[in-house]
N, C-alpha and C positions, 0 to 999 in steps of 0.2 A: 433160261439159258444161263451160261456161266458169267454172271454179272457181279461186279463188286457192289455190295449193298452199302452205299455211302450216301451221306447227305448231312442233314442237321437234326440232331436228336435234342428235343426240348425236355428238360427235367427240372423238377422242383426239389430243392435240398432243404432238409429239416435239421437244424442244429440246435441243441439245447444242452447247456452245461448242467441244468438241473434234472435232466432226464435220468431215471434210474438205470443202472447197467443192464438189468434184465430186459427192460423195455427197449433199450437201445440196440440190443442184439436180436430182437424179434424179427421174424421173417417179414419182408415187405409184402404188401397186399398183392394179389394176383394182377397181372397186367394183361390187357386184351388189346386187340386191334393192331395198328401199325407198329407199335412199340414192343409187342410181345416177344419177338425173337432176340431182343437185346438183353445181355446180362448187365446187372447194375449193382452198385453197393447198397447196403441195407438202409442207408439214410437218404436214399434218393428214390424218387418215384417217377419213372418216365411218363411224360404227359402227351407228347406228340412227336411226329416225325415227318420231315419233308425230304423226299428222296431225290437224289441225283446219282444215277447209276454211271459207273465208269467201267467200260468193257475190259475184260481180262486180256483180250487180243483184238487185233484188227483196228479199224478206224475209230479214233477217239480213245484208244486204250491208254494213251499217255497223258490225257487231259485230266490230271488229278485235281482233287479239291485241296485247298491249302488253308488259309487263315480264316478266322471269324472276327467280326466286330458287331457291336450292338449300339443302337441309338433309339431311345424311346421304345416304341412297340414294334421295332423292326430289327431283323437280324440280317447280316451281310456275310455271304460266304464267298471267299475268293477261290479262284481256280485258274488253271493254266491257260484258259482261253478268254477269261473275263471275270465275271462275278454274278452271284445271284442276290436278289433282294427279296426278303421273305417277311410277310406280315405275321407276327407272333402275338398279336393282341388277344387271340384265343389260343392259348398254348396247346390245347388238345387238338386243334385243327389249324396248324400253320399253313398259310397260303402263299405260294410263290407269286410275287408281283411281276418279276422279270428275271429271265435267265439271259443276262447280257453276254453275248459271245462275240461282240465286235472288237475283240483284240485277237487278231490272227485266228479267226474262227476255225475250229476243228484241228488246229495245229498246236504245237508247243513252243513256237518261236517266241522268245522273250520269257516264257513260262512264269513260274512262281506265283504271281498274283496275290501275294499277301496284301492286306488292306488296312487302312486307317480311316475312320469316319468321324467327322466333327460337324454336327448340324447338317447343312446341305452340301458338305464337301466330302468327297471320297477320294482317297489317294491309293493308287495301285502300284505295287512294286513290279519292276521288269528287270530280270537278273541275268540276261545273256545278250550278247551283241545282236542287234537286228541283222537279218540276213541280207543277201545281195539285193540291191535296189531299195532297201529300207522296208518298213512295215507301217501299217496304220493301226491305231488303237483308239476307238471312239472317234474316228475321223481325224485324229491328230497324228501327223507323220512322225515316225521315228527313223532318223537317217541310218543308213547302213553302218553297222559297227557300233552304234550308240546303245546305251542302256541306262536306266534310271527310274524315274517315277512318272506316272500320268495322273493328272488332276481331273476330276469329274464334278459336274454339277448334278446333284441328285434331288433337287427341289421337287421335281416330278419323278418319283421313284420308278414309274413305269417307262420313263424315257430318259435314261442317263445321257448327259451331254459331255463329251470330252472338251476340256478347256485348254490344257497345256501339257507339254512334256518337258521335264527337267532332266537334262543329261548329267550323269554322275560318273566320276572317274572309273569306278569298278562296278557300276550297276547297283541295284537295290535288292536285297534278299528279304529284309524285314524292316518295317518302320515302327517307331514309337512316336505318337503325336502328343505334343504338350501345348495346350492353349495358353497364349499370352494375351489375355483379353485387354490388359492395360494398354497394349500397343496394337490392339485390333488385328492380331495375327495368330496363325497356327504354326508352331515350330515342329519340324519333323527331324528326328534323329534316325538316320538310315544306316543299316549294316550292309557293307559291301557283299556282293554275291560270291566273289572268289576268295581264295585263301592267300592273296598276295598283297592286299591293301591294309596296312596296320592303322586303320582310322575309322571313325564314324562320321558320315557326311551329314551336314546340317542344311536344311531347306526352310525357307520362309514362304508361307502362303498367306497373303493378305486376305482377311475375312471378307472385305468388301470388294475385292478384285482378285479372286483366286487364279484367274487366267494369267496374272503377272507374277506367279510363283517364281522364286529365284534360288539358286544355289549360293549359300553363304560361305561355304568352305568346309574343310575337314577338321575334326577333333581327333588329334593323334592319340591312339590307344596303345601303341607299342607292339601290338600283335593283331592279326585279323580276328574279328568277332563274327560269329554266325548269327546270334540273336542277343539282343539286350532289352532291358525294360527300364 
């Protein structure tokens, strides 16, 4: 059927400054199996593929995949209804641990779903006001009209647990996580979802109590930013 072929493509990159130009331009080896349909640059060799189809029309057609994060031998793929956790310890055979859809399952309310992962903490962006009556994400209530980030405990990857919601003035489109281990916390720098807030929002997540995550305030940037690093 007409499905978007989307998901997570695992590839190995080979970079060598000492490599002779002729060798560097050689054709890549043939690729078989699940990665065969993909085009790739000559210094990359696709190893494995974990598929998550998004229909072109009808139910689920707007539930797009968004951001990626990595920790150890796991990959995390955000999407508009939640996120996936994938075991990539065997790159040629990535295995989905969970497709977590308990953030407005099957809808795009809140959407975006960009993620940050640090150890057993996963943060997911929510970039549009919650609809009438509010919404739940990982069992955590998001009041009507609010938007921001949700904090999850992923110590058991097969069973993510929602811990907290942090309301932000203009929601969250993309987060950058910076560990502050000296103060036992993760600092998040969040880009607003709209084009009207000239700021980057700052969130503190205590590593020993992520459920008590708090909004520290804005860093004025002079103009709206879509993504920062």
